[in-house]
C-alpha positions in Angstrom: 0.0 0.1 0.0 2.7 2.5 1.1 4.9 2.0 -2.0 1.9 2.4 -4.5 0.8 5.6 -2.8 4.3 7.0 -3.2 4.9 5.9 -6.7 1.5 6.1 -8.3 1.3 9.4 -10.2 -2.6 9.8 -9.9 -3.0 9.3 -6.2 -6.5 10.2 -5.1 -7.2 11.7 -1.6 -10.2 12.6 0.3 -9.7 15.9 2.2 -12.0 16.6 5.1 -12.4 20.0 6.9 -15.1 21.6 9.0 -16.4 25.1 10.0 -18.6 26.0 12.9 -19.6 28.7 15.4 -20.0 28.2 19.1 -23.6 28.2 19.9 -24.7 26.5 16.8 -25.8 22.7 17.3 -23.8 21.5 14.2 -20.7 22.2 12.2 -20.4 21.9 8.5 -18.3 19.1 7.4 -16.9 18.9 3.8 -15.1 16.3 1.9 -13.2 16.9 -1.3 -11.9 14.1 -3.5 -8.8 15.3 -5.3 -6.2 13.6 -7.5 -2.5 14.6 -6.9 -2.4 16.5 -10.3 -4.9 18.9 -8.7 -8.1 17.6 -10.4 -11.1 17.7 -8.1 -13.6 15.0 -9.0 -16.0 14.8 -5.9 -17.4 16.9 -3.1 -19.7 15.8 -0.2 -21.3 17.7 2.6 -22.1 16.5 6.1 -22.3 17.7 9.7 -21.1 16.8 13.1 -22.2 18.0 16.5 -20.5 20.9 18.1 -19.3 19.7 21.4 -20.4 16.1 20.5 -18.8 12.8 20.3 -19.9 11.9 16.7 -16.9 13.1 14.7 -15.7 9.7 13.8 -19.2 8.5 12.6 -19.8 11.7 10.8 -16.7 11.3 8.7 -17.6 7.5 8.0 -20.9 8.9 6.7 -19.3 11.6 4.7 -17.0 9.0 3.1 -19.8 6.6 2.4 -22.0 9.2 0.9 -19.4 9.6 -1.9 -20.0 6.0 -3.0 -16.3 5.7 -4.2 -14.0 2.8 -4.3 -11.0 4.8 -5.6 -10.1 6.9 -2.8 -6.8 5.8 -1.5 -6.3 7.8 1.7 -8.0 10.3 3.9 -6.6 13.6 4.9 -8.3 15.4 7.9 -7.8 19.1 9.1 -7.3 18.3 12.7 -8.1 15.4 15.1 -10.0 17.5 17.5 -12.8 19.3 15.6 -16.0 21.0 16.3 -15.2 22.1 19.8 -13.6 19.0 21.3 -15.4 16.4 19.1 -12.4 14.1 19.0 -11.8 11.7 16.1 -11.0 8.0 16.8 -8.3 7.5 14.1 -7.9 3.8 14.8 -11.8 3.2 14.5 -11.8 5.3 11.4 -9.1 3.4 9.7 -10.8 0.1 10.7 -14.1 1.2 9.2 -12.8 2.7 6.0 -9.8 0.4 5.5 -7.6 3.1 4.1 -4.6 5.1 5.4 -5.7 8.1 7.6 -3.6 11.3 8.0 -4.7 13.8 10.5 -2.8 17.2 10.3 -2.4 20.1 12.6 -0.7 23.4 11.4 0.2 25.1 14.7 2.2 23.9 17.7 0.6 20.8 19.4 -2.4 21.4 21.6 -2.1 22.9 25.0 -3.5 21.2 28.2 -6.3 19.3 26.5 -7.0 17.0 29.3 -7.5 19.7 31.8 -9.7 21.6 29.4 -11.8 18.4 28.9 -12.3 18.0 32.6 -13.5 21.6 33.0 -15.7 21.9 29.9 -17.2 18.4 29.8 -17.6 17.2 33.4 -20.2 14.6 32.5 -18.3 12.6 29.9 -14.7 13.9 30.2 -13.4 10.3 30.8 -14.7 9.3 27.4 -13.1 12.3 25.8 -9.8 11.9 27.6 -9.6 8.2 26.5 -10.1 9.2 22.8 -7.5 12.1 23.1 -4.9 9.8 24.7 -5.5 7.1 22.0 -4.4 9.8 19.4 -0.9 9.9 20.8 1.6 12.6 20.2 1.7 14.2 16.6 4.9 13.8 14.6 6.6 17.0 13.5 7.0 17.1 9.7 9.3 19.5 8.1 8.8 20.3 4.4 10.8 22.4 1.9 10.4 26.1 2.3 10.6 25.7 6.1 7.0 24.5 6.2 6.3 22.8 9.5 3.3 20.8 10.6 2.3 17.9 12.9 0.7 14.7 11.8 -0.9 11.7 13.3 -1.4 8.8 10.8 -2.7 5.2 10.8 -2.0 2.5 8.3 1.1 4.3 6.8 4.6 5.2 8.0 6.3 8.4 8.5 8.0 8.5 5.1 4.8 7.9 3.2 2.9 10.4 5.2 5.4 13.1 4.4 5.6 12.1 0.7 1.7 12.3 0.4 1.6 15.7 2.1 4.2 17.0 -0.3 2.3 15.6 -3.3 -0.7 17.7 -2.4 1.0 20.8 -1.1 0.9 23.8 -3.5 1.4 26.8 -1.3 1.1 27.6 2.4 0.9 24.8 5.0 -2.5 23.3 4.0 -2.5 20.4 1.3 -4.9 21.2 -1.3 -7.7 18.8 -0.5 -7.9 20.1 3.0 -7.5 23.8 1.8 -10.4 23.6 -0.6 -12.6 21.6 1.8 -12.1 24.3 4.4 -13.0 27.1 1.9 -16.2 25.3 1.0 -17.1 24.6 4.7 -16.6 28.3 5.5 -18.7 29.3 2.5 -21.5 26.9 3.4 -21.5 28.0 7.0 -21.6 31.6 6.1 -24.4 31.1 3.6 -26.5 29.4 6.2 -26.1 32.3 8.6 -27.0 34.8 5.9 -30.1 32.8 5.0 -31.1 32.5 8.7 -30.8 36.4 9.1 -33.0 37.1 6.0 
């Protein structure tokens, strides 16, 4: 699997990103299917609960809604989304049976465990278990002094770094994630505008 992902010229990724506002019940979840040559050939919309525990299932539904068998790996904008809705990467990889890459673009999170205890006293134990399962992210340094942090399942460090490089055009965010994030923001803003009119 790893060698084919590195050597194949037309690798196809699903990039997932979200957008939300505190106080809203749901966040907008977007998936963008992109080939490594930059061609987009699929988009899917979904949602996940703000402050919930359904991030993993929401991404599975998003993936399944595309009805694709040619997606070779999943790339996610963050492992902790929608206000501490923590993704179970191992469960996600088991259900989808493809490599999973979860990226962060700033220094690793602060004292997440303490924040979970304060903000979610009723289910903090579940959230802390999910967070600890993620493990520490690996720092990845790319050309141009681009630094990001990755957690990954079903691939090794070398493959993860190569895949990020394949989809990185400018800035820090690989294109599937960057485009998914733009769409998620636009959909969220459109919904807010419609609600106000």
